[in-house]
Biopython code that builds the backbone (N, CA, C, O; Angstrom):
import numpy as np
from Bio.PDB.StructureBuilder import StructureBuilder

atoms = [
    (1, "MET", "N", (0.837, -1.175, 0.000)),
    (1, "MET", "CA", (0.000, 0.000, 0.000)),
    (1, "MET", "C", (0.886, 1.245, 0.000)),
    (1, "MET", "O", (1.886, 1.296, 0.716)),
    (2, "ALA", "N", (0.528, 2.231, -0.788)),
    (2, "ALA", "CA", (1.316, 3.460, -0.911)),
    (2, "ALA", "C", (1.141, 4.335, 0.324)),
    (2, "ALA", "O", (0.086, 4.360, 0.958)),
    (3, "SER", "N", (2.204, 5.043, 0.636)),
    (3, "SER", "CA", (2.153, 5.958, 1.783)),
    (3, "SER", "C", (1.309, 7.183, 1.424)),
    (3, "SER", "O", (1.096, 7.464, 0.245)),
    (4, "PRO", "N", (0.824, 7.916, 2.440)),
    (4, "PRO", "CA", (0.066, 9.148, 2.169)),
    (4, "PRO", "C", (0.893, 10.149, 1.357)),
    (4, "PRO", "O", (0.355, 10.865, 0.512)),
    (5, "HIS", "N", (2.220, 10.194, 1.620)),
    (5, "HIS", "CA", (3.077, 11.108, 0.879)),
    (5, "HIS", "C", (3.107, 10.733, -0.612)),
    (5, "HIS", "O", (2.994, 11.603, -1.477)),
    (6, "ALA", "N", (3.258, 9.452, -0.901)),
    (6, "ALA", "CA", (3.291, 8.997, -2.290)),
    (6, "ALA", "C", (1.957, 9.275, -2.979)),
    (6, "ALA", "O", (1.931, 9.706, -4.132)),
    (7, "HIS", "N", (0.871, 9.036, -2.291)),
    (7, "HIS", "CA", (-0.460, 9.287, -2.863)),
    (7, "HIS", "C", (-0.605, 10.769, -3.205)),
    (7, "HIS", "O", (-1.081, 11.111, -4.287)),
    (8, "SER", "N", (-0.201, 11.638, -2.299)),
    (8, "SER", "CA", (-0.285, 13.081, -2.535)),
    (8, "SER", "C", (0.606, 13.498, -3.704)),
    (8, "SER", "O", (0.203, 14.295, -4.550)),
    (9, "TYR", "N", (1.815, 12.953, -3.740)),
    (9, "TYR", "CA", (2.751, 13.276, -4.824)),
    (9, "TYR", "C", (2.142, 12.934, -6.176)),
    (9, "TYR", "O", (2.136, 13.765, -7.085)),
    (10, "TRP", "N", (1.636, 11.726, -6.312)),
    (10, "TRP", "CA", (1.109, 11.298, -7.603)),
    (10, "TRP", "C", (-0.158, 12.046, -7.984)),
    (10, "TRP", "O", (-0.374, 12.323, -9.163)),
    (11, "ARG", "N", (-0.989, 12.374, -7.024)),
    (11, "ARG", "CA", (-2.191, 13.159, -7.312)),
    (11, "ARG", "C", (-1.805, 14.515, -7.898)),
    (11, "ARG", "O", (-2.388, 14.957, -8.887)),
    (12, "HIS", "N", (-0.801, 15.186, -7.272)),
    (12, "HIS", "CA", (-0.342, 16.483, -7.776)),
    (12, "HIS", "C", (0.368, 16.343, -9.125)),
    (12, "HIS", "O", (0.222, 17.187, -10.008)),
    (13, "ARG", "N", (1.126, 15.279, -9.264)),
    (13, "ARG", "CA", (1.847, 15.052, -10.526)),
    (13, "ARG", "C", (0.869, 14.835, -11.672)),
    (13, "ARG", "O", (1.051, 15.405, -12.748)),
    (14, "PHE", "N", (-0.164, 14.022, -11.466)),
    (14, "PHE", "CA", (-1.143, 13.780, -12.524)),
    (14, "PHE", "C", (-1.909, 15.058, -12.864)),
    (14, "PHE", "O", (-2.210, 15.309, -14.031)),
    (15, "ALA", "N", (-2.221, 15.857, -11.859)),
    (15, "ALA", "CA", (-2.905, 17.130, -12.111)),
    (15, "ALA", "C", (-2.023, 18.058, -12.951)),
    (15, "ALA", "O", (-2.508, 18.701, -13.882)),
    (16, "ALA", "N", (-0.740, 18.129, -12.627)),
    (16, "ALA", "CA", (0.192, 18.963, -13.389)),
    (16, "ALA", "C", (0.322, 18.463, -14.821)),
    (16, "ALA", "O", (0.379, 19.261, -15.757)),
    (17, "ASP", "N", (0.370, 17.142, -14.994)),
    (17, "ASP", "CA", (0.460, 16.573, -16.342)),
    (17, "ASP", "C", (-0.772, 16.907, -17.180)),
    (17, "ASP", "O", (-0.657, 17.122, -18.387)),
    (18, "ARG", "N", (-1.938, 16.951, -16.559)),
    (18, "ARG", "CA", (-3.164, 17.308, -17.281)),
    (18, "ARG", "C", (-3.160, 18.778, -17.679)),
    (18, "ARG", "O", (-3.743, 19.138, -18.701)),
    (19, "GLN", "N", (-2.513, 19.634, -16.889)),
    (19, "GLN", "CA", (-2.495, 21.073, -17.161)),
    (19, "GLN", "C", (-1.403, 21.476, -18.149)),
    (19, "GLN", "O", (-1.494, 22.546, -18.751)),
    (20, "ALA", "N", (-0.390, 20.662, -18.330)),
    (20, "ALA", "CA", (0.749, 21.010, -19.184)),
    (20, "ALA", "C", (0.344, 21.338, -20.624)),
    (20, "ALA", "O", (0.833, 22.331, -21.162)),
    (21, "PRO", "N", (-0.523, 20.556, -21.275)),
    (21, "PRO", "CA", (-0.885, 20.908, -22.655)),
    (21, "PRO", "C", (-1.548, 22.289, -22.763)),
    (21, "PRO", "O", (-1.291, 23.025, -23.715)),
    (22, "GLU", "N", (-2.380, 22.632, -21.810)),
    (22, "GLU", "CA", (-3.035, 23.941, -21.851)),
    (22, "GLU", "C", (-2.013, 25.055, -21.648)),
    (22, "GLU", "O", (-2.121, 26.105, -22.283)),
    (23, "ARG", "N", (-1.037, 24.853, -20.788)),
    (23, "ARG", "CA", (0.023, 25.864, -20.610)),
    (23, "ARG", "C", (0.813, 26.035, -21.899)),
    (23, "ARG", "O", (1.132, 27.159, -22.286)),
    (24, "ARG", "N", (1.131, 24.927, -22.567)),
    (24, "ARG", "CA", (1.854, 25.011, -23.847)),
    (24, "ARG", "C", (1.017, 25.742, -24.886)),
    (24, "ARG", "O", (1.550, 26.546, -25.651)),
    (25, "ARG", "N", (-0.267, 25.478, -24.926)),
    (25, "ARG", "CA", (-1.157, 26.131, -25.888)),
    (25, "ARG", "C", (-1.210, 27.624, -25.632)),
    (25, "ARG", "O", (-1.157, 28.412, -26.576)),
    (26, "ILE", "N", (-1.312, 28.027, -24.383)),
    (26, "ILE", "CA", (-1.348, 29.458, -24.042)),
    (26, "ILE", "C", (-0.039, 30.129, -24.442)),
    (26, "ILE", "O", (-0.056, 31.229, -24.992)),
    (27, "LEU", "N", (1.089, 29.488, -24.175)),
    (27, "LEU", "CA", (2.380, 30.044, -24.579)),
    (27, "LEU", "C", (2.473, 30.167, -26.098)),
    (27, "LEU", "O", (3.042, 31.134, -26.604)),
    (28, "ALA", "N", (1.924, 29.203, -26.827)),
    (28, "ALA", "CA", (1.946, 29.256, -28.284)),
    (28, "ALA", "C", (1.108, 30.415, -28.807)),
    (28, "ALA", "O", (1.516, 31.096, -29.748)),
    (29, "VAL", "N", (-0.048, 30.644, -28.215)),
    (29, "VAL", "CA", (-0.881, 31.778, -28.625)),
    (29, "VAL", "C", (-0.143, 33.088, -28.351)),
    (29, "VAL", "O", (-0.184, 34.007, -29.169)),
    (30, "GLU", "N", (0.522, 33.173, -27.217)),
    (30, "GLU", "CA", (1.313, 34.375, -26.908)),
    (30, "GLU", "C", (2.428, 34.565, -27.935)),
    (30, "GLU", "O", (2.709, 35.693, -28.340)),
    (31, "GLN", "N", (3.064, 33.473, -28.358)),
    (31, "GLN", "CA", (4.107, 33.549, -29.377)),
    (31, "GLN", "C", (3.512, 34.016, -30.708)),
    (31, "GLN", "O", (4.137, 34.805, -31.418)),
    (32, "ALA", "N", (2.327, 33.545, -31.049)),
    (32, "ALA", "CA", (1.672, 33.975, -32.287)),
    (32, "ALA", "C", (1.364, 35.469, -32.248)),
    (32, "ALA", "O", (1.503, 36.154, -33.261)),
    (33, "VAL", "N", (0.951, 35.974, -31.104)),
    (33, "VAL", "CA", (0.685, 37.407, -30.968)),
    (33, "VAL", "C", (1.975, 38.201, -31.176)),
    (33, "VAL", "O", (1.965, 39.232, -31.849)),
    (34, "ARG", "N", (3.085, 37.728, -30.604)),
    (34, "ARG", "CA", (4.373, 38.400, -30.816)),
    (34, "ARG", "C", (4.771, 38.367, -32.287)),
    (34, "ARG", "O", (5.280, 39.355, -32.819)),
    (35, "ALA", "N", (4.540, 37.233, -32.944)),
    (35, "ALA", "CA", (4.862, 37.120, -34.369)),
    (35, "ALA", "C", (4.009, 38.080, -35.192)),
    (35, "ALA", "O", (4.518, 38.752, -36.089)),
    (36, "ALA", "N", (2.725, 38.145, -34.892)),
    (36, "ALA", "CA", (1.835, 39.051, -35.621)),
    (36, "ALA", "C", (2.252, 40.505, -35.410)),
    (36, "ALA", "O", (2.210, 41.304, -36.345)),
    (37, "THR", "N", (2.647, 40.845, -34.204)),
    (37, "THR", "CA", (3.107, 42.207, -33.918)),
    (37, "THR", "C", (4.369, 42.526, -34.716)),
    (37, "THR", "O", (4.494, 43.617, -35.273)),
    (38, "ALA", "N", (5.308, 41.573, -34.771)),
    (38, "ALA", "CA", (6.539, 41.775, -35.526)),
    (38, "ALA", "C", (6.248, 41.917, -37.022)),
    (38, "ALA", "O", (6.816, 42.785, -37.685)),
    (39, "LEU", "N", (5.371, 41.073, -37.547)),
    (39, "LEU", "CA", (5.017, 41.171, -38.965)),
    (39, "LEU", "C", (4.362, 42.511, -39.279)),
    (39, "LEU", "O", (4.692, 43.155, -40.275)),
    (40, "GLY", "N", (3.439, 42.922, -38.429)),
    (40, "GLY", "CA", (2.765, 44.202, -38.637)),
    (40, "GLY", "C", (3.722, 45.383, -38.546)),
    (40, "GLY", "O", (3.556, 46.375, -39.256)),
    (41, "GLY", "N", (4.715, 45.283, -37.681)),
    (41, "GLY", "CA", (5.715, 46.333, -37.580)),
    (41, "GLY", "C", (6.614, 46.388, -38.797)),
    (41, "GLY", "O", (7.040, 47.467, -39.208)),
    (42, "ARG", "N", (6.907, 45.239, -39.376)),
    (42, "ARG", "CA", (7.793, 45.170, -40.548)),
    (42, "ARG", "C", (7.064, 45.565, -41.816)),
    (42, "ARG", "O", (7.636, 46.242, -42.670)),
    (43, "TRP", "N", (5.806, 45.152, -41.956)),
    (43, "TRP", "CA", (5.016, 45.448, -43.139)),
    (43, "TRP", "C", (3.711, 46.126, -42.725)),
    (43, "TRP", "O", (2.715, 45.440, -42.498)),
    (44, "PRO", "N", (3.694, 47.443, -42.621)),
    (44, "PRO", "CA", (2.485, 48.147, -42.167)),
    (44, "PRO", "C", (1.293, 47.996, -43.115)),
    (44, "PRO", "O", (0.162, 48.289, -42.730)),
    (45, "GLU", "N", (1.530, 47.547, -44.340)),
    (45, "GLU", "CA", (0.421, 47.357, -45.280)),
    (45, "GLU", "C", (-0.388, 46.086, -44.991)),
    (45, "GLU", "O", (-1.430, 45.863, -45.608)),
    (46, "ILE", "N", (0.081, 45.267, -44.071)),
    (46, "ILE", "CA", (-0.687, 44.082, -43.674)),
    (46, "ILE", "C", (-2.027, 44.532, -43.109)),
    (46, "ILE", "O", (-2.097, 45.425, -42.264)),
    (47, "GLN", "N", (-3.085, 43.894, -43.594)),
    (47, "GLN", "CA", (-4.435, 44.271, -43.176)),
    (47, "GLN", "C", (-4.913, 43.476, -41.968)),
    (47, "GLN", "O", (-5.466, 44.038, -41.022)),
    (48, "GLN", "N", (-4.699, 42.183, -42.008)),
    (48, "GLN", "CA", (-5.126, 41.323, -40.908)),
    (48, "GLN", "C", (-4.214, 40.115, -40.819)),
    (48, "GLN", "O", (-3.627, 39.683, -41.811)),
    (49, "ILE", "N", (-4.107, 39.580, -39.615)),
    (49, "ILE", "CA", (-3.388, 38.333, -39.398)),
    (49, "ILE", "C", (-4.304, 37.424, -38.587)),
    (49, "ILE", "O", (-4.785, 37.787, -37.514)),
    (50, "TRP", "N", (-4.526, 36.247, -39.125)),
    (50, "TRP", "CA", (-5.434, 35.283, -38.513)),
    (50, "TRP", "C", (-4.634, 34.115, -37.943)),
    (50, "TRP", "O", (-3.720, 33.608, -38.593)),
    (51, "LEU", "N", (-4.969, 33.702, -36.763)),
    (51, "LEU", "CA", (-4.417, 32.499, -36.152)),
    (51, "LEU", "C", (-5.455, 31.397, -36.322)),
    (51, "LEU", "O", (-6.633, 31.593, -36.023)),
    (52, "PHE", "N", (-5.012, 30.233, -36.803)),
    (52, "PHE", "CA", (-5.953, 29.124, -36.997)),
    (52, "PHE", "C", (-5.229, 27.807, -36.749)),
    (52, "PHE", "O", (-4.021, 27.788, -36.513)),
    (53, "GLY", "N", (-5.956, 26.734, -36.803)),
    (53, "GLY", "CA", (-5.361, 25.408, -36.674)),
    (53, "GLY", "C", (-5.487, 24.831, -35.275)),
    (53, "GLY", "O", (-6.314, 25.256, -34.468)),
    (54, "SER", "N", (-4.634, 23.846, -35.019)),
    (54, "SER", "CA", (-4.760, 23.061, -33.786)),
    (54, "SER", "C", (-4.510, 23.867, -32.521)),
    (54, "SER", "O", (-4.959, 23.471, -31.445)),
    (55, "VAL", "N", (-3.802, 24.992, -32.625)),
    (55, "VAL", "CA", (-3.543, 25.794, -31.428)),
    (55, "VAL", "C", (-4.844, 26.318, -30.803)),
    (55, "VAL", "O", (-4.879, 26.672, -29.625)),
    (56, "LEU", "N", (-5.887, 26.362, -31.595)),
    (56, "LEU", "CA", (-7.174, 26.840, -31.090)),
    (56, "LEU", "C", (-8.061, 25.703, -30.579)),
    (56, "LEU", "O", (-9.219, 25.922, -30.224)),
    (57, "THR", "N", (-7.512, 24.501, -30.547)),
    (57, "THR", "CA", (-8.293, 23.339, -30.111)),
    (57, "THR", "C", (-7.517, 22.548, -29.065)),
    (57, "THR", "O", (-6.363, 22.849, -28.759)),
    (58, "GLU", "N", (-8.169, 21.548, -28.535)),
    (58, "GLU", "CA", (-7.498, 20.652, -27.597)),
    (58, "GLU", "C", (-6.527, 19.720, -28.310)),
    (58, "GLU", "O", (-5.794, 18.977, -27.657)),
    (59, "GLY", "N", (-6.511, 19.750, -29.644)),
    (59, "GLY", "CA", (-5.619, 18.903, -30.418)),
    (59, "GLY", "C", (-4.195, 19.431, -30.502)),
    (59, "GLY", "O", (-3.336, 18.776, -31.091)),
    (60, "PHE", "N", (-3.926, 20.593, -29.930)),
    (60, "PHE", "CA", (-2.584, 21.166, -29.972)),
    (60, "PHE", "C", (-1.626, 20.300, -29.163)),
    (60, "PHE", "O", (-1.901, 19.964, -28.011)),
    (61, "GLN", "N", (-0.501, 19.941, -29.773)),
    (61, "GLN", "CA", (0.485, 19.074, -29.135)),
    (61, "GLN", "C", (1.818, 19.806, -28.994)),
    (61, "GLN", "O", (1.991, 20.910, -29.510)),
    (62, "GLU", "N", (2.736, 19.187, -28.300)),
    (62, "GLU", "CA", (4.051, 19.782, -28.041)),
    (62, "GLU", "C", (4.779, 20.154, -29.333)),
    (62, "GLU", "O", (5.475, 21.169, -29.372)),
    (63, "HIS", "N", (4.633, 19.359, -30.381)),
    (63, "HIS", "CA", (5.353, 19.607, -31.628)),
    (63, "HIS", "C", (4.458, 20.199, -32.716)),
    (63, "HIS", "O", (4.833, 20.201, -33.888)),
    (64, "SER", "N", (3.294, 20.696, -32.346)),
    (64, "SER", "CA", (2.413, 21.330, -33.328)),
    (64, "SER", "C", (3.016, 22.659, -33.771)),
    (64, "SER", "O", (3.777, 23.295, -33.041)),
    (65, "ASP", "N", (2.657, 23.055, -34.982)),
    (65, "ASP", "CA", (3.126, 24.344, -35.474)),
    (65, "ASP", "C", (2.061, 25.413, -35.226)),
    (65, "ASP", "O", (0.955, 25.115, -34.774)),
    (66, "LEU", "N", (2.416, 26.656, -35.529)),
    (66, "LEU", "CA", (1.475, 27.765, -35.443)),
    (66, "LEU", "C", (1.086, 28.144, -36.861)),
    (66, "LEU", "O", (1.949, 28.345, -37.715)),
    (67, "ASP", "N", (-0.199, 28.239, -37.108)),
    (67, "ASP", "CA", (-0.703, 28.581, -38.435)),
    (67, "ASP", "C", (-1.196, 30.016, -38.425)),
    (67, "ASP", "O", (-2.118, 30.363, -37.686)),
    (68, "LEU", "N", (-0.568, 30.855, -39.258)),
    (68, "LEU", "CA", (-0.965, 32.254, -39.393)),
    (68, "LEU", "C", (-1.338, 32.527, -40.843)),
    (68, "LEU", "O", (-0.613, 32.139, -41.759)),
    (69, "LEU", "N", (-2.450, 33.184, -41.048)),
    (69, "LEU", "CA", (-2.860, 33.647, -42.367)),
    (69, "LEU", "C", (-2.663, 35.152, -42.364)),
    (69, "LEU", "O", (-3.216, 35.856, -41.518)),
    (70, "VAL", "N", (-1.878, 35.644, -43.305)),
    (70, "VAL", "CA", (-1.541, 37.065, -43.349)),
    (70, "VAL", "C", (-2.185, 37.683, -44.584)),
    (70, "VAL", "O", (-1.895, 37.279, -45.710)),
    (71, "GLU", "N", (-3.059, 38.663, -44.371)),
    (71, "GLU", "CA", (-3.704, 39.381, -45.475)),
    (71, "GLU", "C", (-2.971, 40.696, -45.709)),
    (71, "GLU", "O", (-2.789, 41.489, -44.785)),
    (72, "GLY", "N", (-2.554, 40.922, -46.947)),
    (72, "GLY", "CA", (-1.937, 42.190, -47.306)),
    (72, "GLY", "C", (-0.424, 42.176, -47.313)),
    (72, "GLY", "O", (0.193, 43.228, -47.482)),
    (73, "LEU", "N", (0.197, 41.019, -47.135)),
    (73, "LEU", "CA", (1.651, 40.926, -47.198)),
    (73, "LEU", "C", (2.070, 41.140, -48.645)),
    (73, "LEU", "O", (1.488, 40.533, -49.544)),
    (74, "PRO", "N", (3.069, 41.990, -48.895)),
    (74, "PRO", "CA", (3.494, 42.242, -50.280)),
    (74, "PRO", "C", (3.897, 40.938, -50.972)),
    (74, "PRO", "O", (4.425, 40.019, -50.345)),
    (75, "ALA", "N", (3.639, 40.883, -52.262)),
    (75, "ALA", "CA", (3.989, 39.704, -53.056)),
    (75, "ALA", "C", (5.496, 39.532, -53.102)),
    (75, "ALA", "O", (6.242, 40.507, -53.015)),
    (76, "ALA", "N", (5.941, 38.298, -53.238)),
    (76, "ALA", "CA", (7.367, 38.011, -53.348)),
    (76, "ALA", "C", (7.937, 38.783, -54.527)),
    (76, "ALA", "O", (7.357, 38.799, -55.613)),
    (77, "GLY", "N", (9.076, 39.421, -54.302)),
    (77, "GLY", "CA", (9.736, 40.175, -55.353)),
    (77, "GLY", "C", (9.321, 41.632, -55.420)),
    (77, "GLY", "O", (9.968, 42.415, -56.115)),
    (78, "SER", "N", (8.267, 42.023, -54.722)),
    (78, "SER", "CA", (7.870, 43.427, -54.740)),
    (78, "SER", "C", (8.750, 44.216, -53.780)),
    (78, "SER", "O", (9.343, 43.654, -52.859)),
    (79, "GLU", "N", (8.828, 45.502, -54.000)),
    (79, "GLU", "CA", (9.658, 46.352, -53.148)),
    (79, "GLU", "C", (9.152, 46.285, -51.713)),
    (79, "GLU", "O", (7.948, 46.339, -51.461)),
    (80, "GLY", "N", (10.062, 46.170, -50.805)),
    (80, "GLY", "CA", (9.696, 46.120, -49.394)),
    (80, "GLY", "C", (9.462, 44.714, -48.876)),
    (80, "GLY", "O", (9.377, 44.504, -47.666)),
    (81, "GLN", "N", (9.356, 43.742, -49.783)),
    (81, "GLN", "CA", (9.144, 42.366, -49.346)),
    (81, "GLN", "C", (10.501, 41.738, -49.063)),
    (81, "GLN", "O", (11.427, 41.838, -49.868)),
    (82, "ALA", "N", (10.601, 41.112, -47.945)),
    (82, "ALA", "CA", (11.846, 40.428, -47.572)),
    (82, "ALA", "C", (11.508, 39.349, -46.575)),
    (82, "ALA", "O", (10.402, 39.304, -46.037)),
    (83, "ARG", "N", (12.455, 38.494, -46.337)),
    (83, "ARG", "CA", (12.254, 37.469, -45.318)),
    (83, "ARG", "C", (12.317, 38.135, -43.938)),
    (83, "ARG", "O", (13.082, 39.071, -43.705)),
    (84, "CYS", "N", (11.503, 37.626, -43.064)),
    (84, "CYS", "CA", (11.472, 38.156, -41.705)),
    (84, "CYS", "C", (11.637, 36.992, -40.762)),
    (84, "CYS", "O", (10.756, 36.137, -40.678)),
    (85, "LYS", "N", (12.752, 36.937, -40.046)),
    (85, "LYS", "CA", (12.976, 35.874, -39.068)),
    (85, "LYS", "C", (12.385, 36.321, -37.742)),
    (85, "LYS", "O", (12.743, 37.375, -37.215)),
    (86, "LEU", "N", (11.487, 35.521, -37.212)),
    (86, "LEU", "CA", (10.855, 35.820, -35.929)),
    (86, "LEU", "C", (11.514, 34.980, -34.860)),
    (86, "LEU", "O", (11.563, 33.754, -34.965)),
    (87, "THR", "N", (12.018, 35.631, -33.838)),
    (87, "THR", "CA", (12.654, 34.912, -32.748)),
    (87, "THR", "C", (11.766, 34.973, -31.528)),
    (87, "THR", "O", (10.953, 35.883, -31.366)),
    (88, "THR", "N", (11.941, 33.982, -30.673)),
    (88, "THR", "CA", (11.135, 33.938, -29.446)),
    (88, "THR", "C", (11.959, 34.397, -28.277)),
    (88, "THR", "O", (11.465, 34.434, -27.150)),
]
sb = StructureBuilder()
sb.init_structure("model")
sb.init_model(0)
sb.init_chain("A")
sb.init_seg("    ")
for serial, (resi, resn, name, xyz) in enumerate(atoms, 1):
    if name == "N":
        sb.init_residue(resn, " ", resi, " ")
    sb.init_atom(name, np.array(xyz, "f"), 0.0, 1.0, " ", f" {name:<3s}", serial, name[0])
structure = sb.get_structure()
């Protein structure tokens, strides 16, 4: 039979494990907001940036990507268009 200490430890551990995916999802949404802010700062002609995909659902996993739809980004090769590296 497990000791009261072991029972308490595992109860807290399982609760933390259940909360971890939601914490990762919240951090990912925050990262998407930072990315959208950086894109908007680099290209002011951007009209809207949409976040979509698994990050908005319970299906978001540790290795899921962030899906952003950017409206108004200049076409490749047009003046002012360049690669933008977003760092976290």
